[in-house]
Each structure stands twice: as structure tokens, then as C-alpha cells.
KOLDOLUM-319558 format. One record per atom (N, C-alpha, C): x, y negated, z negated; residue in three letters. Coordinates in steps of 0.2 Angstrom, whole numbers, plus 2048, in hexadecimal, padded with zeros to 3 digits. Atoms other than C-alpha are relative to their C-alpha. Layout:
N
XYZALA ...
***
This chain:
184
806802802MET 2CE45950CMET 7FD8037FAMET 8037FC805ILE 2C9467500ILE 8057FE7FAILE 7FB801805ARG 2D94634F5ARG 7FE7F97FDARG 801807802THR 2D44504F5THR 7F98007FCTHR 806800803LEU 2C24544F0LEU 8018037F9LEU 7FE7FC806ALA 2C94604E2ALA 8037FB7FBALA 7FD805804ALA 2D44524DCALA 7FC7FB7FDALA 805805802LEU 2C64454DBLEU 7FC8037FBLEU 8057FC805THR 2BB4524D2THR 8048007F9THR 7FC800806VAL 2C94544C5VAL 8017FA7FDVAL 7FF806803ILE 2CC4424C3ILE 7F97FD7FDILE 807802803ALA 2B943E4C1ALA 7FE8047FAALA 8027FC806THR 2B744C4B5THR 8047FE7FATHR 7FC803805ALA 2C64464ABALA 7FE7FA7FDALA 802807802SER 2C04344AASER 7FA8007FCSER 8067FF803MET 2AF43A4A4MET 8018037F9MET 7FF7FC805ALA 2B6445497ALA 8017FC7F9ALA 7FE803806GLN 2B7440485GLN 8078017FEGLN 7F97FF803THR 2C843D47DTHR 8008057FATHR 8007FC806VAL 2CC44B471VAL 8077FE7FCVAL 7FA802804PRO 2D8446463PRO 8058067FFPRO 7FB7FB801GLU 2E8450461GLU 7FF8027F8GLU 8017FE808PRO 2E545A450PRO 8078007FDPRO 7FA800804SER 2F245A442SER 8028077FFSER 7FE7F9801ASP 2F246D442ASP 7FE804806ASP 8027FC7FBTYR 2EF47C44DTYR 7F9800801TYR 8077FE7FFARG 2DE47F455ARG 7FF8077FEARG 8017F9803THR 2D748F44CTHR 7F9803802THR 8067FD7FEASP 2C6491454ASP 7FE7FC806ASP 8028037FAHIS 2BC48C464HIS 8057FE804HIS 7FA8017FCTYR 2CB48E46FTYR 7FE7FE807TYR 8028027F9ARG 2C148B47FARG 7FC7F97FFARG 803807801ALA 2BD47847CALA 8047FB803ALA 7FC8067FEPRO 2C3467482PRO 8068007FCPRO 7FA800803VAL 2D546547EVAL 8037F8800VAL 7FE807800PRO 2DF45547APRO 8047FE806PRO 7FC8027FAASP 2E844B487ASP 807801800ASP 7F97FE801GLY 2F944F480GLY 8028047FAGLY 7FD7FC805ILE 304458474ILE 8067FC7FDILE 7FA804804ASN 31044F467ASN 806804801ASN 7F97FC800GLY 32245446BGLY 800804807GLY 8007FD7F9GLY 31D45B47DGLY 7FE7FB805GLY 8028047FATHR 31945548ETHR 7FA803803THR 8067FD7FDTHR 308458495THR 8017FF808THR 7FF8007F9VAL 30845C4A8VAL 7F9802803VAL 8067FE7FCGLY 2FA45E4B5GLY 803805805GLY 7FE7FB7FBPRO 2FA46A4C3PRO 8067FE805PRO 7FB8027FBGLU 3054604CFGLU 8078007FCGLU 7F9800803GLU 31345E4C2GLU 8028077FEGLU 7FE7F9802ALA 3124704BCALA 802803807ALA 7FE7FD7FAHIS 3134754CEHIS 8077FE802HIS 7F98037FEALA 32346A4D1ALA 8058047FBALA 7FB7FC805LEU 32B4724C1LEU 800807803LEU 8007F97FETRP 3264834C8TRP 804801807TRP 7FC8007F9GLN 32D47F4DAGLN 8077FF7FFGLN 7F9801801ASP 33D4794D3ASP 8038057FBASP 7FE7FB804ASN 33F4884C8ASN 8037FD7FAASN 7FD804806GLY 34247B4BAGLY 7FD8027F9GLY 8037FF807ALA 3384834ACALA 7FE807800ALA 8037FA801GLY 3324934A5GLY 7F97FF7FFGLY 808801801PHE 31F4964A6PHE 7FE8057FBPHE 8037FC804ILE 31649E498ILE 7F8800800ILE 8077FF800ASP 3044A449AASP 7FE8037F9ASP 8027FE806VAL 2FB4A6489VAL 7F98027FFVAL 8077FE800LEU 2EA4AC48ELEU 8008067FCLEU 8017FA804PRO 2E44B8481PRO 7FE806804PRO 8027FA7FDGLN 2E14CA485GLN 7FC8047FBGLN 8047FC804ALA 2D34D447EALA 8038077FEALA 7FD7F9801PRO 2D84E4475PRO 7FA805802PRO 8057FB7FELYS 2D04F447ALYS 7FB8017F9LYS 8057FF805PRO 2C04F646FPRO 8018077FDPRO 7FF7FA804ALA 2C3503461ALA 7FA805801ALA 8067FC800ASN 2B1509463ASN 7FD803806ASN 8037FE7F9LEU 2B050E475LEU 7FF808800LEU 8017F9800PRO 2A851F478PRO 805804803PRO 7FB7FC7FELYS 2B352D47BLYS 800801808LYS 8008007F8GLY 2B852E48EGLY 7FF7FA804GLY 8018067FDTHR 2B551C491THR 8077FE803THR 7FA8027FDILE 2C251549DILE 8007F87FEILE 7FF807802TRP 2C9504497TRP 8057FD805TRP 7FB8047FCARG 2D14F84A3ARG 8007F97FEARG 7FF807802ASP 2D84E849EASP 7FE7FB806ASP 8028047FBLYS 2D24D94A7LYS 8077FD803LYS 7FA8027FDPRO 2DF4D44B4PRO 8017F97FFPRO 7FE807801ARG 2E84C34B2ARG 8047FE806ARG 7FD8037FBASN 2EC4B94C1ASN 8037F97FEASN 7FD805804SER 2F94AC4BCSER 8057FD805SER 7FB8047FCILE 3074A04C2ILE 805805802ILE 7FA7FB7FEPRO 3144AB4CCPRO 8067FE7FBPRO 7FA801804GLY 3234AE4C1GLY 7FF7FF7F8GLY 801801807ALA 31A4AA4B0ALA 8008067FCALA 8017FB804ILE 31B4B54A2ILE 7FA7FF7FCILE 807800803TRP 30B4BA499TRP 8018027F9TRP 7FF7FE807LEU 30C4BA486LEU 7F97FF7FDLEU 806801803PRO 2FA4BD481PRO 7FF8007F9PRO 802801807ASN 2F34B8470ASN 8057FC7FCASN 7FC804804VAL 3014AD46BVAL 7FE7F97FFVAL 803806801GLY 2F649E46CGLY 7FB7FF7FBGLY 805801805TYR 2EB4A145ETYR 8037FB7FBTYR 7FE805805GLY 2EB494450GLY 8058037FAGLY 7FC7FC805ALA 2F24A1443ALA 802807803ALA 7FD7FA7FDILE 2FD4AF449ILE 8048047FBILE 7FC7FC804ALA 3044BE440ALA 807800801ALA 7F88007FFGLU 3174C043EGLU 802804806GLU 7FE7FC7FAVAL 3174CE44BVAL 7FF7FC806VAL 8018047FATHR 30F4C2457THR 8047FB801THR 7FA8067FFALA 31B4B4453ALA 806803803ALA 7FA7FD7FDASP 3294C0456ASP 800801808ASP 8017FF7F9TYR 3224C5467TYR 8007FA804TYR 7FF8067FDPHE 3204B346BPHE 8077FD800PHE 7F8802800ARG 3324AF466ARG 804803805ARG 7FC7FC7FBTHR 3384BD471THR 7FE7FD807THR 8038037F9GLY 32D4B6480GLY 8037F9801GLY 7FD8067FFLEU 3344A547DLEU 807800802LEU 7F97FF7FEASP 3464AB47DASP 801802807ASP 8007FE7F9THR 3424B448DTHR 7FF7FA805THR 8028057FBALA 33A4A5496ALA 8057FB800ALA 7FB805800THR 348499490THR 807803801THR 7FA7FD800ARG 3564A5492ARG 8057FF7FAARG 7FD801806GLY 35A4A2480GLY 8027F97FEGLY 7FE807800ASP 35C48F482ASP 7FA7FC7FDASP 806804802PRO 34F485477PRO 8007F9803PRO 8018067FDGLY 353476481GLY 7FE801807GLY 8037FF7FAALA 34D47E491ALA 7F97FE801ALA 8078027FFALA 33D478499ALA 7FC806800ALA 8057FA800ILE 32E483496ILE 7F97FD800ILE 8078027FFVAL 31C48149BVAL 7FB8057FDVAL 8057FC803PHE 30D488491PHE 7FA7FE804PHE 8078017FDPHE 2FC48B499PHE 7FC8067FFPHE 8057FB801CYS 2ED495498CYS 7FA7FF806CYS 8058027FBLEU 2DC4904A0LEU 7FE7F97FELEU 802807801GLU 2D447F4A1GLU 7FC8007F9GLU 803800806ASP 2CE479490ASP 8018067FBASP 7FE7FA805CYS 2D7487486CYS 8057FD7FBCYS 7FB803805TRP 2DF482476TRP 8068057FFTRP 7FB7FB801MET 2EA492477MET 8077FD802MET 7FA8037FESER 2F7489481SER 8027FA7FCSER 7FE806805TRP 2F7479476TRP 8038037FATRP 7FE7FD806ASN 2F9484467ASN 807803801ASN 7F97FD7FFALA 30848E46FALA 8057FB801ALA 7FB8057FFALA 31047E475ALA 8027FD7FAALA 7FE803806ARG 30F476464ARG 8048057FCARG 7FC7FB804ARG 31648645CARG 807800803ARG 7F98007FDALA 325486468ALA 8037F97FEALA 7FD807802ILE 328473464ILE 8028017F9ILE 7FF800807GLU 327477451GLU 8068057FFGLU 7FA7FB801TRP 334486454TRP 8067FD803TRP 7FA8047FEGLY 34047945CGLY 801800807GLY 7FF8017F8TYR 33D47A46FTYR 7FF7F9801TYR 8008077FFTHR 340469475THR 7FE7FE807THR 8028027F9ASP 33B469488ASP 7F9804801ASP 8067FC7FFVAL 32946F486VAL 7FB7FC804VAL 8058037FCTYR 31C46C493TYR 7F98047FFTYR 8077FD801TRP 30946F490TRP 7FC7FE806TRP 8048017F9PHE 2FE4724A0PHE 7F98027FEPHE 8077FE802PRO 2EC471499PRO 7FB802805PRO 8047FD7FBGLU 2E44754A9GLU 801807802GLU 7FE7F97FFGLY 2ED4854AAGLY 7FE803807GLY 8017FC7F9THR 2E94924B8THR 7FA7FD803THR 8068027FDASP 2D848A4BBASP 8027FA804ASP 7FE8067FCGLY 2E04794C0GLY 805802806GLY 7FB7FD7FBTRP 2EE4834C9TRP 7FD802806TRP 8047FD7FAALA 2E248C4D4ALA 7FC7FB803ALA 8038067FDLEU 2D847C4D7LEU 8047FD805LEU 7FB8037FBTRP 2E74754E0TRP 802805805TRP 7FE7FB7FBASP 2E94854EAASP 8078027FFASP 7FA7FD801TYR 2F948A4E2TYR 8008077FFTYR 8007F9800PRO 2FE49C4E3PRO 7FF8037F9PRO 8007FD806LEU 2F94A84D5LEU 802808802LEU 7FE7F9800GLU 2FF4BA4D2GLU 7FD8047FAGLU 8027FC806ARG 2F94C84C7ARG 8068027FCARG 7FB7FF804ILE 3044CA4B8ILE 7FE8047FAILE 8017FB806GLU 3054D64A9GLU 8037FD7FAGLU 7FD803806PRO 3084D1497PRO 8078037FFPRO 7F97FE802GLU 31A4D1491GLU 8008067FBGLU 8007FA804PRO 31F4E2489PRO 8017FE7F9PRO 7FF801807GLY 31E4E3476GLY 7FA7FC7FDGLY 806804803GLN 30D4DA474GLN 7FD8047FAGLN 8037FD805PRO 3064DD463PRO 7F9801801PRO 807800800ILE 2F44E2460ILE 7FD7F9800ILE 803807800ALA 2E94D3464ALA 7FC7FF7F9ALA 802802807GLN 2E34C9455GLN 7FB7FA802GLN 804806800GLY 2D64BB453GLY 8047FB7FCGLY 7FD805804GLY 2DA4AB44BGLY 7FC7FA7FFGLY 
***
């Protein structure tokens, strides 16, 4: 019953939402905003399709939620704790690779993560996600497509949609080698 109500809420919300056109370039600001319905060169999936890919172990999952850097001006002795990230089990977390413009060091980190997620096969299925209405996953999926990855899935509802369907989440840590966070 709850799942049915949740599904109806998602469908009703989606039907009331305005259609967002797919941009001709990367989104470089206002990353938490309504996103397009699709991505050129990739396949858009909802929670059920993403879950099926996950259950089949048929795709690598990449979470691109940004991670805030430790503020440089914290008073001496202040304890800094990164905000925990609960994500799709088995996903790798590549923070900050979804900005519209990324430094070469971030691009290298992203390429390494893509290689890990696809086991070096640019034809392997890969699913990009973040949170609902987050352009970071769209940008990351687009970048992977431009870099020659051919089986790219974009999951625009991200962990919000995943959790809405009561699919499991687990705490994950960023992949090693993460460069210092940047804006874009």
C-alpha cells in the first residue's frame, strides 16, 4: 500500500512538472534544479529499472554526490566530520566529478573511477546517480558518453527515488585519490 501510494505520488509529481530541455552543454550552476527527461546518447532509468540492473549485477553504479571540503578557516581544535553518505549498495562514490567544469586532476580521478566501475570495458553498463533533481549525475553521464562509454544509464531520481521504493542503502566512502573539492 505504501509503495503504491509512493508510486502514485511520483507519477503525479512527474506529470505536473515542467519539461526541462536537454542543454547543449554541461550545466555549470544551480545544480539542484529540475532536470531533463533524458540524456542524448544514454538511457534514462527510474528506480525500478535501476533496481533491476543492480539485482542482476549488470551494471557498475557511480554516485557523484559532491562532498564539501573541510573549511580552511575552522578554529584550531575544531573537529571536522564529513557528512556520511548512504548510497546504493556496491556503488562507488566519486564526489565532485559532476560539476560542469572540472580540473584535469578531477577528470583523471573520474577516468580512474570509470575504469574501476567498468573493469576497463567502455562498453560495460554503467549507472550514474546523485539525488533527485541534481544535475551532477546528468553532467557525469554526459561526460562519460563523450569519453566513449557506450552503455550509459542515467538515474535522475538517485538515492531519493531509490529510498522512496524502499530499496536498500548502505554507508559508503569516497573512492581513494579524490582531489580537493572545486566548484564549477
